[in-house]
C-alpha positions as CSV (number, residue, x, y, z in Angstrom):
1,X,-55.5,147.0,-1.6
2,X,-56.4,146.0,2.0
3,X,-57.6,148.0,4.8
4,X,-54.4,147.9,6.6
5,X,-52.4,148.8,3.7
6,X,-54.3,151.9,3.2
7,X,-54.1,153.0,7.1
8,X,-50.2,152.9,7.1
9,X,-49.9,154.7,3.3
10,X,-51.9,157.4,4.9
11,X,-50.1,157.2,8.5
12,X,-46.9,157.7,6.7
13,X,-47.9,160.4,4.4
14,X,-49.5,162.5,7.6
15,X,-46.2,161.7,9.4
16,X,-44.2,163.4,6.6
17,X,-46.5,166.7,6.4
18,X,-48.1,166.6,9.8
19,X,-49.6,170.4,8.7
20,X,-50.2,170.3,5.2
21,X,-51.3,173.7,3.8
22,X,-52.4,174.6,0.4
23,X,-49.3,176.1,-2.0
24,X,-51.6,178.7,-3.3
25,X,-51.2,181.8,-1.4
26,X,-54.7,183.4,0.2
27,X,-55.9,184.7,3.0
28,X,-59.8,184.6,2.3
29,X,-62.2,182.2,1.2
30,X,-62.6,184.5,-1.8
31,X,-59.1,184.9,-2.5
32,X,-58.5,180.9,-2.4
33,X,-61.7,180.4,-4.9
34,X,-60.2,182.8,-7.3
35,X,-57.0,181.4,-6.9
36,X,-58.4,177.9,-7.6
37,X,-60.0,178.8,-10.4
38,X,-56.7,180.5,-12.0
39,X,-54.7,177.5,-11.2
40,X,-57.1,174.9,-13.4
41,X,-54.2,173.7,-16.0
42,X,-51.7,176.0,-14.5
43,X,-49.1,175.9,-11.7
44,X,-49.3,177.1,-8.1
45,X,-46.4,178.9,-8.5
46,X,-47.7,180.8,-12.0
47,X,-51.0,181.5,-9.8
48,X,-49.2,183.0,-7.2
49,X,-46.9,185.0,-8.9
50,X,-49.9,186.9,-10.6
51,X,-52.1,186.9,-7.5
52,X,-49.5,188.8,-5.3
53,X,-50.0,191.7,-7.8
54,X,-53.8,191.3,-8.3
55,X,-55.1,190.8,-4.7
56,X,-53.6,194.3,-3.1
57,X,-55.7,195.8,-6.0
58,X,-58.8,193.4,-6.1
59,X,-59.1,190.9,-3.4
60,X,-63.2,191.4,-2.8
61,X,-66.3,190.5,-5.2
62,X,-66.9,194.4,-5.5
63,X,-63.3,195.3,-6.4
64,X,-63.1,192.3,-9.0
65,X,-66.3,193.7,-10.6
66,X,-65.0,197.1,-10.7
67,X,-61.9,195.9,-12.3
68,X,-63.7,194.1,-15.0
69,X,-62.5,191.6,-17.3
70,X,-60.2,194.2,-19.0
71,X,-58.7,195.2,-15.9
72,X,-58.0,191.5,-14.9
73,X,-56.5,190.0,-18.0
74,X,-53.1,192.0,-17.5
75,X,-52.7,190.5,-14.1
76,X,-53.3,187.1,-15.2
77,X,-51.7,187.4,-18.7
78,X,-48.8,185.0,-17.6
79,X,-51.4,182.1,-16.8
80,X,-52.7,179.7,-19.3
81,X,-56.3,180.2,-20.7
82,X,-56.2,183.5,-19.4
83,X,-59.0,185.3,-21.4
84,X,-61.7,182.7,-20.2
85,X,-60.5,182.6,-16.7
86,X,-60.7,186.4,-16.5
87,X,-64.2,186.2,-17.8
88,X,-65.2,183.5,-15.1
89,X,-63.7,185.4,-12.4
90,X,-65.6,188.4,-13.1
91,X,-68.9,186.3,-13.6
92,X,-68.8,184.5,-10.4
93,X,-67.9,188.0,-8.6
94,X,-70.9,189.2,-9.8
95,X,-73.0,186.1,-8.9
96,X,-71.5,186.4,-5.2
97,X,-73.0,189.8,-5.4
98,X,-76.1,189.1,-6.7
99,X,-77.0,185.6,-5.0
100,X,-74.8,185.7,-2.1
101,X,-74.5,188.9,-0.6
102,X,-70.5,188.5,-1.8
103,X,-70.0,185.9,0.7
104,X,-68.3,182.6,-0.3
105,X,-70.7,179.8,0.2
106,X,-70.0,177.0,2.1
107,X,-72.2,174.1,0.4
108,X,-71.2,172.2,-2.9
109,X,-74.3,173.3,-4.5
110,X,-74.1,176.8,-4.4
111,X,-70.4,176.6,-5.4
112,X,-70.8,174.8,-8.2
113,X,-73.5,177.1,-9.4
114,X,-70.5,179.8,-9.8
115,X,-69.2,180.3,-13.3
116,X,-66.0,178.7,-13.5
117,X,-66.5,176.0,-10.6
118,X,-66.8,172.9,-11.2
119,X,-66.5,169.9,-8.5
120,X,-62.8,169.6,-8.2
121,X,-62.4,173.6,-7.4
122,X,-65.5,173.3,-5.1
123,X,-64.0,170.4,-3.2
124,X,-60.8,172.3,-2.8
125,X,-62.6,175.7,-1.4
126,X,-64.7,173.3,0.9
127,X,-61.6,171.6,2.4
128,X,-59.3,174.2,2.5
129,X,-61.4,177.3,3.5
130,X,-64.0,175.5,5.4
131,X,-62.4,172.5,6.7
132,X,-64.6,169.9,5.2
133,X,-63.5,166.5,4.7
134,X,-63.6,166.7,0.6
135,X,-61.2,165.3,-1.7
136,X,-60.5,167.2,-4.8
137,X,-59.2,164.6,-7.6
138,X,-56.6,166.7,-9.6
139,X,-54.0,164.9,-11.9
140,X,-51.6,163.9,-9.1
141,X,-54.2,162.4,-7.0
142,X,-55.8,160.5,-9.7
143,X,-52.3,159.2,-10.7
144,X,-51.4,158.4,-7.1
145,X,-54.7,156.6,-6.4
146,X,-54.2,154.5,-9.6
147,X,-50.5,153.9,-9.6
148,X,-50.4,152.6,-6.0
149,X,-53.8,150.8,-6.1
150,X,-54.9,152.9,-3.2
151,X,-58.2,153.9,-5.0
152,X,-58.2,152.8,-8.7
153,X,-60.8,154.1,-10.9
154,X,-61.5,155.2,-14.5
155,X,-62.6,158.8,-13.8
156,X,-61.8,161.3,-11.1
157,X,-65.1,161.0,-9.8
158,X,-64.8,157.5,-9.2
159,X,-61.9,157.9,-7.6
160,X,-63.2,160.6,-5.5
161,X,-65.8,157.9,-4.3
162,X,-63.4,155.5,-3.6
163,X,-61.0,157.9,-1.6
164,X,-63.9,158.9,0.1
165,X,-65.1,155.4,1.2
166,X,-61.5,154.2,2.0
167,X,-59.4,156.9,3.5
168,X,-59.7,156.1,7.3
169,X,-61.9,159.3,9.0
170,X,-59.1,160.7,11.3
171,X,-57.0,161.2,7.7
172,X,-60.0,162.8,5.5
173,X,-59.7,166.5,6.2
174,X,-56.0,166.4,4.9
175,X,-56.0,163.5,2.6
176,X,-56.1,165.9,-0.3
177,X,-52.9,167.5,0.4
178,X,-51.1,164.5,1.4
179,X,-51.9,162.6,-1.8
180,X,-51.4,165.6,-3.9
181,X,-48.2,166.5,-2.4
182,X,-47.0,163.1,-2.5
183,X,-48.0,162.9,-6.3
184,X,-46.1,166.3,-7.0
185,X,-43.0,165.9,-5.4
186,X,-42.2,161.8,-5.3
187,X,-45.0,159.8,-7.3
188,X,-44.5,161.9,-10.4
189,X,-46.2,161.2,-13.9
190,X,-42.8,160.5,-15.5
191,X,-40.0,159.5,-13.4
192,X,-41.4,158.5,-10.2
193,X,-39.0,158.6,-7.4
194,X,-39.4,155.1,-6.1
195,X,-36.1,154.7,-4.0
196,X,-37.0,157.7,-2.2
197,X,-41.0,156.9,-1.6
198,X,-41.9,156.3,2.3
199,X,-44.8,153.9,0.9
200,X,-42.8,151.9,-1.6
201,X,-43.3,148.6,0.6
202,X,-47.1,149.0,0.2
203,X,-47.3,150.2,-3.1
204,X,-49.0,148.1,-5.6
205,X,-47.4,149.6,-8.6
206,X,-46.2,146.6,-10.8
207,X,-43.6,148.6,-12.6
208,X,-42.0,150.2,-9.7
209,X,-38.0,150.4,-9.8
210,X,-35.6,150.5,-6.9
211,X,-32.6,151.1,-8.9
212,X,-29.7,152.9,-6.6
213,X,-29.5,156.1,-9.2
214,X,-33.2,156.8,-8.4
215,X,-34.5,156.4,-12.1
216,X,-37.2,154.6,-12.9
C-alpha cells in the first residue's frame, strides 16, 4: 500500500469519529490501568459492568490493596480469567505504592514493570491517559492492518512498528482508536461489512465482497 492510500484511509476514519474515546469507563489513570488489565480476553462491556460497582469501593491503589484479592474477586467474577486478574491488580497496586508513590507512571519501562502489564496495556495507558502517540495492537488492529494491507505483519510488535512508521504524524495520537473501532464495528473477523466500509475502495483485501445483502 502506498503513502497516498494510507493518508486517505486515516483521513476518512478520522472524519467518521473526529473525537474517538476509549469504550472503557474510567476517570483517572489508575482506573484506566485497572480496566485495561481486566479487559484482556474480555469485552469492554463486561469490564464496565464490573468496574461500575468496583470503582466506587476501590479506585485508588491504597483502597485496592486494602480490598485484597479475596475482596476484589466478587466484583470481577463475571470477567474471564478473573482469578489471575485479581492477583495482578492487587500486585500492581502494591508496586505502585511501593515504587511510584501510588502514581501511575508515564513511561513504558515503568508501566511494563507492573504485574499484569505488557506492551499492549502500556500502550493503551500511555495513549489514552497521557496522550502519547502510541498504538496498542489488539486483535482488531492486527486484523485491520493485515487485511487492508495498511501495515501487514506476522506479530503484533511487527504491526505496531509498521503502524508507527506508516501512520501520518497528524493522525498518530488517535490512530489506535480509529483502527480498533473500524475493526470492531466494520472490518469484523468473520463477516466484514465491505458494503458499508468507508475505505473499501482503498482496501487491498483480495476477498472483499460488495454483495448487496452485505454478506461477505
